[in-house]
N, C-alpha and C positions, 0 to 999 in steps of 0.2 A: 500408477498414473504419472504421466510426464509432468515435471514441474515447470510451469510457464509463469514467469513473473512480469512480463511486459506484453502489451498488445496494442495495436492501433485499430480503431473502429470508426465508422461513419454513422452518425445518428441523424435522423430527419423526423421532426415532429410533423403531424398531419396538418394539411391546410384546412382552413375553415371552409364550410360549405357556403355556396352563394345564396344570397337572398333572392326572392322571386317577386316579379310584378304580376299580380293577379287581381281579378275583380269578382265579386260575388255575383253569380248568375243563377237566379231561381225564378220559377214561375210566379207571376204577379209582383215580382220585386225588380222592376226595371233599373233602378239606380241603387244597386246593392253596396257600392263603394269598394274600396281596396281591401283585400284580405290576404295579401302575400305574406308568408311567414319568413322568419330569419333562417339562415343556414346554421347548422350545428358547428360547434367548435371542433378543431382538429385534436386528435389524440396527442398526449404529451409523452415524453420519454423520461423515465425515472431510473435512478441507480439505487440499489438496496444492498447494504452490507449484510452478509449471511455467514454466520460462523460455521455452517456445515459445508462451506466451500473453501478450499485451500489453494486453489490455483486458477489462473486465467486461461486455462487451456480451451474453454468453450469459445473464447473470443479470438483464438489464433486462426480458426478456419472459417468461422462465420463473422464477417466484418461489417455487414450493412444491416442496420436496424431502422425500419421505417414504420412509423405509427400511421394508422389509417386516417384519412381525411374525414371531415364532417359531411353529413348529407346536406344536399341542397334543400332550401325551404320549399314549401308547396302551398297551394291555395287553401282556402277555408281556414286561414289562420294556423296552418300546420307548420311547426318549426322542424327543421331537420335534426336528426339524431346526432349526438356528439360522437366523434371518433373514440375508439377504445384506447385508453392509455396502455403503454407497455412498460414493464419493469425489468431491468437487467440486474440479475443477482451476481454479486462479486464477493471475493473474500474480504473479511474484516482487515483493515489496514491498506486498502486500495486508495491510491491518489490519482486524480484525473487532471490532465493538462490539455490545453488547446494545442493541437499538433502544429499549428502554424506560428502562433506567437509564443508558445511555451509558457503561457500564463496558467497558474494553478487555478482550476475551476472548483474542485471539490476534494475533500479529504474525509474518509470514512473509517475512523479508528474504533468505532463501537458497533457492536452487533445491533441490527435493527434500524440503523440510521438510513434515512431515505432522502435522496437529493434529487431535485429537478434538474435534468440535464438540458432538455430542449422543450420549450413551451409550445403547445399547439396554437395554431392561428385562430383568431376570433371569427365567428360566422358573420357573413354579410347580412345587411338589413333588408327586409322585404319592404314593399311599397306601403305597407301598413303604417310604417313610421313616418312617412312623408306627407300624410294627409293633413290638411289645415283648412281653415275657413275660406282661404282664397285658392286652395289647390285641392279640390275634392276628388279628383281622379288622377293622382300622381302615377306616373309610369316609370319612375326611376327606382332602382334598387342597387345595392352595392355588392361587389364580389367579396368572398371570404379572404381573410389575410393569410399570407404564407406562414407556414410553421418554421420554427428555428431549425437550423441545421449546423452541424459541427463535425470537423475532423478531430478526433480525440486520441490521446495517447494515455493508456492506463498503465500504472506501475504499482506493483504489489510490494509493500514493505511489511515484513512479518512483525508481529507484536511480541516483544521479548523484553525482560528486565535487564538481562545480562547478555553481552555478546563476546564471542571468542575470536581472538586474532592470532595470527602466527603463520609461519612458513608451512608449506606442505610437510607432513611427517613430524610436525612439532608435538603432536599428541592431543590435538583438539578433540578429535572424535573419541579417542580413548578416555579423555577427561569427562566428556558428556555421558559416556557409557558408565563411568565410575560413579557419577553423582545423580543419575536419573535412570528412568526406564527406557530411554531412547536407545536404539541399537543401530547407529550408522555403521557403514562399512569401514572396517579397519584392515589395513594391509601394509606390507613392508615396501611399498613403492609410493611415490608422490601422487597427489591429486586423486586420492581415493574418494574424497568428498567432491561431488560435482554439483550439488545444489544444497541450499540451507536445510539444516535439521533443527528441530525444536525438541527440548526436553523439559519436563517439569521436575524441579528439585524440591523434594519434600523434606524440610528441616525437622518438622514434627507433625503431629496429627492435624494441626490447624494452621500451619504456616508453610508456605511454599512460594517459589518464584519460577519464572520461565527463562531458560537459557537458550541461546541461538548459536549454532555452529555454522560458519560459512566456509566455502572453499579457501584454501590457503593462498596467501599473497607471496609474490617474489619480487625482487628488485626489478624495476621497470614495469610493474603492473599497470601504472597510470598510462603508460604508452602502449599497452596491449599485450605485454609479456604474460605467459602463462594463461590463466583464465581472466586476466585483467582485473578491473576493480568494479565490475558491474554488480557484484553481490554485496558490496559494502553498503548499499542503500538499506539493506535489511538490518543494519546496526544503528540506523539513525534515530530510532525510537527508544533505544536502550538507555538505562541510567548509568551503567558502568561497563567498561571494557576490560576483559581479561586477556592479557598479552602472554601467550605461552612461548617460552624460549627453550629450545633443546640444548641442554648443557653438555650432552654427550653425543654429538653427531657421529654418524657412521663414517663420514668422510673426514679423514684426519686433517685435511687442508681447510675445512670449513671453520669460519670464525664466528662464533655465536654473537659476539658483540656487534660486528659489522652487519650481520643479518638482522639483529634486533633493531638497530638504528635504521636499516633500510625499510623495515615495516612502518616505522614512525614517519619516515619521509613520504612513503606512498600514501599514508593516511592523510597527511597534510595537503598533498597535491589533490586528493579527491575532495575533501571538505574540511576546512579549518575548524568548523564548528564541531564536527565529529572528532577531530583530533584533540579538541579541547575538553572532551568528556573525561570524567575520572577514569584513570587507567591503572590497573594493578598488574604486577608482574608475577607470573607463575613460572618458576624455574624447574622445568620438568626433567624426567628421566634420571633422578638421583639414584635409582636402582642400578644404573649402569656405571656408576662412579664408585670406586672403592670407598668404604665408609670413612677411612682415615683422611681421605682427600676432599670429602664433600664440603665441609665448612670452609676450607681455604678457597676452593674453586668458586663457591657461591659468593664469598666476600670479594674476591678479585673481580668477578664479573660485575657485581653491583657497584663497586667503587668506580670502575671504568665507565659503566653505563650512565651513572649519575653525573659524572664529570663531563661526559660527551653530550648528554641530552638535557640535563637539568631536571631529570626525573626525581620527584620527591614523594611518590605514592608508596603504598605498602607493597611488600614482596613476600612470596611464599615459596619455599623449596618443596616440591612435591614429586611423587612417583605415581603418575596417573594409572599405570597398568596394575599396580597393587592397591591403589587407593590411599597411599601414605600421604598425609597432609591435606587431602581433599576435604575431609570433614570440617576441619578448621576454616578453610576457605569459604565453605557454604554457610557456616554460622556467621562469619564476619560479613558476608554479602547480605544475609538476611537482616542483620542489624542495620546496615547501611540503607537498605531498601525500605525498612520500616520508618526511617526518618524522612523519606521522600514525601512530597505532597501526595494527597489521595489520588490525584490525577493531574497530569500535565499534558494530556492529549489535547490537540487543537480542537476548537469549536468550529462548526460549520456555519456559514452565514445563514441566519434564521430565515432570511427572505427566500432562500432556495432549499429549505429543509421542511419536511412535514413529518409528523409522528407516524409510526407504523402500527 
C-alpha cells in the first residue's frame, strides 16, 4: 500500500431541519391549536483514531465528506429525524489543522480517541413552541441552523520511542534490520528508504520499544534538496534520536565530520524543539576500517565533532551489518526509556472528545 502521510479534505456537517407551522385539524375539533414539530439536528462529523490503519491514502482521492441534514418537522407534533453522524477513521498519531489558519484542531495519539470535527446544526422550532395565552394560533417557525464546515489538513506522525537520523547510506535501514524484525530495503545506492519504517526492538520477553527509520537527509534538505525534510515530522514524538554517521564512506573525498554537522544544521532549521531532543551518536561501519585504526579514527572524529557542535551525549561505535555493538545500544536505550514518564502524549480538548 502506498504510504501517504498528508491529505487535505473538506468536511461539512449537516444543516438542521426546518421547523414547521401546522395546526391540528380533526372532526369536531375546530380549534385544535398549533402542532408543528421541530426539525431534526444535522449529522456531525467525527474523527476516530484506529490502530488498524497506517496511512492516509483513503483521503488522498476522496476529499469531500458531507453529513446528511436533519429532516424537517411535520404536523401532529412530529419532530424531524436527526441526520446520521459520519465517522472518519484515521491512523493513530494523526494531527488535524485548519487549512486556512493553520491552527491545530485535534491530535489523536491514542487508539480509540474520537474527536468532533464539525458539529451538526440545530433543528428549527415548530410553531408549537410559540403558543401563549395571547398568541393561541402562532404562524411563525424557525429554519434549522447551518452545520459547521472546514477545510482541513491532516498530517500523520508515526508513534515511535526512538528515531534514526543520518545521511543516505549511513546504515539506518541496516541498523533497524539488525535490532528488529523490520525488513526495509537495503542497497548500495542512496535514498533506498522512501518512506518511514517502524520496527519493534525486543530487549527481553517483557520489554520492548519502537524505532522509526526515515529517509536520509542531505545538506540543503531544508531548502528542498534530496527528499527534503517532510519526513522529519515523524520524529517529533520520539524520546531520543540516534544519529548514524558513516565513518568509512566509499567516496574518499567525503568528510564524515562536515556531513554530521550538516545533519544537525538541517534539524535546527526544521524544528529547534526536535533538535533539542536527546541525541546519541552511532559511529557506523567499523567493519570497513582496519581493526588497528578503529580506536584512533573514532577518537579523532569525536574530538572534532564535540568541539564543533558542543555535543555531550553518548556515542557508540557499531557495525550494523554484523550487529557489532548494536545490542549494547538497545539495552542503553531501554534503560533511558524506562525512566521516561508513563505518557507524555498530548491530551485532546475534552469539550471536543467523546469516548468510543
